[in-house]
C-alpha positions in Angstrom: -11.4 14.4 7.3 -8.6 16.9 6.7 -9.5 20.2 5.1 -7.8 19.4 1.9 -9.8 16.2 1.6 -13.0 18.2 2.1 -12.0 20.6 -0.6 -11.1 17.6 -2.8 -14.5 16.1 -2.3 -16.1 19.3 -3.3 -13.9 19.6 -6.4 -14.6 16.0 -7.4 -18.4 16.6 -7.1 -18.0 19.8 -9.3 -16.1 17.7 -11.8 -18.7 15.0 -11.8 -21.6 17.5 -12.3 -19.7 19.3 -15.1 -19.0 16.0 -16.9 -22.6 15.0 -16.6 -23.6 18.4 -18.1 -20.9 18.1 -20.7 -19.6 21.6 -19.7 -16.1 21.5 -21.0 -15.0 24.7 -19.4 -16.3 23.6 -16.0 -14.7 20.2 -16.4 -11.3 21.8 -17.1 -11.6 24.1 -14.2 -12.7 21.4 -11.8 -10.0 19.0 -13.1 -7.3 21.7 -12.5 -8.5 22.1 -8.9 -8.6 18.3 -8.3 -5.0 18.1 -9.6 -3.9 21.0 -7.3 -5.5 19.4 -4.3 -4.2 16.0 -5.1 -0.7 17.5 -4.9 -1.5 18.9 -1.5 -2.6 15.6 0.1 -0.7 14.9 3.3 1.3 11.8 4.0 -1.5 10.5 6.1 -4.0 10.4 3.2 -5.6 7.1 2.4 -3.6 4.9 0.0 -6.9 4.0 -1.6 -7.7 7.6 -2.3 -4.2 8.2 -3.8 -4.7 5.1 -5.9 -8.0 6.3 -7.3 -6.7 9.8 -8.0 -3.5 8.5 -9.7 -5.6 6.4 -12.0 -8.0 9.2 -12.6 -10.9 7.1 -11.2 -12.6 10.3 -9.9 -16.0 8.8 -9.2 -14.3 6.1 -7.0 -12.3 8.8 -5.3 -15.4 10.7 -4.6 -17.2 7.6 -3.4 -14.3 6.8 -1.1 -14.3 10.3 0.4 -18.1 10.2 0.9 -17.9 6.8 2.6 -15.9 8.1 5.5 -13.7 5.1 5.4 -10.2 5.5 6.8 -8.5 2.7 4.9 -4.8 2.6 5.3 -4.1 -0.5 3.3 -2.7 -0.1 -0.2 -4.7 -1.5 -3.1 -3.9 -5.0 -4.2 -2.2 -5.5 -7.6 -5.4 -7.1 -9.0 -7.6 -4.1 -8.0 -9.6 -2.9 -10.9 -9.8 0.9 -11.0 -12.5 0.8 -13.7 -12.6 3.3 -16.6 -9.8 5.7 -16.1 -10.6 9.4 -16.5 -13.9 9.0 -18.2 -15.7 12.2 -18.3 -18.6 11.5 -20.6 -17.4 14.1 -23.0 -17.1 13.4 -26.7 
């Protein structure tokens, strides 16, 4: 796993914890970091990871990074990305 992907995994985990705790400030900070790291992903990054991030399916992106999969195939058109960007914040 590339260094940026490891940093992204950590940022996504922080985002998830902050959302669970309903800590708006921490959510905003973590989301800014996720966005920054998403822009730094190299051309060899998994198309599935890019797909999840583009659709703000952050839990799926985190699960993908934690799985250690090296999928190179793009998601199919019928792929359901689930609830986009849900944070659990009201």
